[in-house]
N, C-alpha and C positions, 0 to 999 in steps of 0.2 A: 720892753717899746719900740724901738726902732725896728724891731721884725715886723709887729702890729702894724707901724707905719708901713712899710714898706708894703706887705698885703692889701691893706688899705689902697695904695696907689697903681699897686697892678690890679689891682678889681677897678679902681676907677677909668682906667683908661679901657681897659673892657668893655665896662659899663657906657663909655662912649658910645659904643658902634650905640646908635638909636635904629633900631631896626623899625618900630612904625616909619620915622622918617625915610630911610632908607626904600622900604616894601613903596610910601606912597609915593618918590619921584619913580617908581616905576610906572604907577597910572597915574603918573605926570599931574599932580596936584600935591597939594602940600598940609596936610593932616591938620598942622598947628593953625589954621584958618576954616577948617574943617568939622564941623560936629561941634565937642566939648572944647577942642585943641589939645585938645590933651595926647601924647604919641603913646597910646598905648594897646592896648589890644581892641577895646572894647570899642574905644571911636575905630581903630583901624576895620572891625568887626561892623560895625554901622554905617561907615562913609564909606569902605571900602568893597567891600562883602569878603564871603567866607575864606576864598580864599588868600584874602591880602592878613583879614583877624586868626588865621592858623599859623601863617609864616611868620607874623608879629611876635604870636604867642610863642611860637616855637626858637626863634631866634631870641627871644629874653630870656626865657630857659637857660637857654645851653650855653650862653654867656656866663653866664651865673655859674652853675659846672662846670666853665669851662676856668671861670676863676678859683674858685673851687676847690678844685685836683692841680692846677697849677702851683698853687701856694701850697698847698699838700704835700707835696712832692719838691718841691722847690725847701723846704725847711721845714724840715721830715720829723727833726726833734719838737717840733710847738704842734706836728699831728693835726688835725679837724680844730683847734685854736687860728690855726693860721688859715684854714680853710676860710673858717666864719669869716674871719676880717678880710681876706677876697670878698666874700660875699657881700659886706658892707661895700667896701670900695665901689662892685658891682651898682649897689644902688641905687650911693652917691653918683657913682657917673648918668646912669639910667635919668636918676630923677632931675640932675643937675648939669648938664653934658655943659664943656665951658664953649664951644660952638655952635651953640643956638641959644644965647644968653639966658644961657642956666635954664634951661624951660623944655623939663622931659616931661616922661610916665608919672608913675608914682609904685612902683617897686614892684609891683603881686606878683607876676609872672614868672620876675625873676628870687625872688621869695619862694616860688612854687621851685623850680631848681637847687634850692639848698632843700628846702624839704627832700627832696631826693635825693642829694648827698647826705642827709640826716638818719634818712631810712639804712644804713649800711650800722650806723650806731643805737639806732633804739629803731623797729621799723612801728611804734603807736603813734610816737610824732608823727611817722606820714600819715599813718590810719585812722589817726583822728583831727588831725587839723584838717586834713582832706576832706572827710567828714561832715565837721560843723556846718565846716564851709558849701560845699555841696547841697547840705541841708536845708540853709538858711539861703540860698540861691531860691530853690525848689518852692520851698513857704512862701519867701516874700517877692519871689521876683525881681528881685534888685540886688546886680553881681557887685556895686555897693558896699553890701551889704553885709554879701556872703564874703569878698574882699578883708573886712572888718574883724570879722570873725574870725577869717579863716589866721588872720596874721596873728589878732590876741588869741587864739589859743596855744600858739608858740612856745612865748613864754612858760605858757600854763605848764604846757608838757615836758619844755624841757629838768622844770621844778619839782613836776610830779613824777618825771622818770629817774630821777634823782645826776641829772648831769650838773658836770663843774659851774659853781656859780657866776664864775665869767662869763659864759653862754647865754645863762638865762638873762642877764645883766645886757648885755649886748642882743638880741633879739626883743627883748624887753625896750631898750632904748627904739632898734629898728621897726619895734610894733608902734611905739610913741608919732615917730616921722611918719608912718603911713597913714596913723589918722591926722595928723596936721597937714599930709597931700590930701586926705580926704574928708575936708572941711569943708569945705561948698556940696558936698555930697549928704555930706552929713546931718549940713542947715537942710539941705531938702527931704534927706531922708526925714526930719523932726516936724517940716511945714506939709508933708503930704505931695509934693511935687516933684520928684525926683524922679526921673525915665524909667518905669523898667523892662527889662531885655525881653527881645524878643529873636530868636536867632533868623535872619535876615539882613537885606541889605533896606541903607533906609531911603528913603522916598528924594 
């Protein structure tokens, strides 16, 4: 348990490197007061444009990969389990950064970072989760719908590929967090008022 908590703490402080916030400062603005107010890739893309969106996306993926790899090598006896808890910490730090009044993003790009790491364990986890997420966006034009389908597929794939039960439970809990963070999006999806995604900067 101590090792798991250490991994979460390591991941949390890495996750607190809030990419969208830092990128928005380069553009001399504050994403918390623009668009949806969310410190994530979609809002950065819509408000600040393609370069800001790509930078935010890449940064959030890389910090999850960094935490996973660091925890994996620091606690080799725990291996992938340590990496998974490092990722949990990253998502918590990304979603709830202490220096921004615990108001951050939704953890989807960080979860993509995890899936890249899990591809070394089972490539089907990466292939299926990406495919269903991309298809959901392509069909609906809703980034939020794709994000929810993507995250929901991960514990399912953990189970179907016979990974340890702890891994399935971890990803199931983080999927629940992702759904909670998307609760406003879910309400808008249900009412038909969610904004559709178009790859261009908002006016």
